[in-house]
N, C-alpha and C positions, 0 to 999 in steps of 0.2 A: 751104143745106147740109142734107143728109138726116140725120135723127136715127136712130141704129141702137141696138138693144138689145145687151146683152152677147152673147146667143146669135147675133145677126146678125153681129157682129164676129168671133166665134169661127168661124162658118161661112165668112166671108171669109178668115180666116187659114188655115183648113183647105184651102180652095180654092186659095189661093196656094201652099201647100206641095205640093199635088198637081199644080199646073200646071207646075212646073219652071221657071217664069219668074223673073227677078229681081224684086225688089220694085218697082223703077222701071217695068219693062215691064208688070207686073201692074196697077199703079196707073194707068198710061196707058190700058191696055185697059179697065179698069173705071171710068175717069174719077174716080179717087180722088186726094186730095192725099197725095203720098208721105210728106211730113213728118208729117201727122196719122195716117196709117196706121201709121207706125213708133212714134209716141207711144202710140197706143192699144194696140198689140201689147205694148210694154214695160209699160204701166200694167196691162193685164190679166194679164200674166205675173207681175208683182209681187204683185198681189192674189191670184192663184191660189196663189202660193208662201207667202203669209202665212196662208192658210186651211189646214185639214187637207188635204193633197194626196194622201192615200191613195186608191188606185183602188177600194178595197173599203170597204164599210160593214157594220156589224153588223146582222144581221136575226134575227128569231126566227120559228119556225114557229107557225102557229095551227091548231088543229083546226077542220075545217070541218064544219058541220052537214050532214045529209043533203040538205037543201033547196038548199044551195049547190053541192054536188057535182053535176056534170053541167051546170052553167050555162055552162061553157066560157069563163071570163073570166080575164084576167090583171089583177091589181090591184097597183099600186105605191102604197104609203102613205109619205108623208114628213111632216116638220114643216110644209112649205109647203102640203100638201094631198094629195089622193088622185086617182089616174089609173086608170081602169078601161077595159080594151080587150078586144075579143073574142079568144078563143083562136085564132081563124083568121087573126090578123094575120100578115103576112109577117115572118119572122125578120130579113131584111135591113132592112126598114123599122123594126122595133123597135130593132135595133142602131144605126141612124142616129139615131133619136130619143134614145136613151140617150147617144150621143156628143154630140149637140147640147145636152143638158141638163147636161153636165159643166161 
């Protein structure tokens, strides 16, 4: 059995929704156990519902020093850590990354 992270499971659930296939057909195609697929989906939905499910988070603006301005970076700071990306990153890629992190 392949061990998957929560993000990998969420990506599978998103792919299933986009496919238009039934769960049985999708699981057959991906060689997944349909029973376990359904259990994981319910478990993750339950865990997601118990956490703060707001799509928005509070942020605060920080003044940037002149040395930081012009560096062209996008930085996301969370309790879990910090992610810094070049400002030239494609918006579609960034949007898919953010969706995967939810």
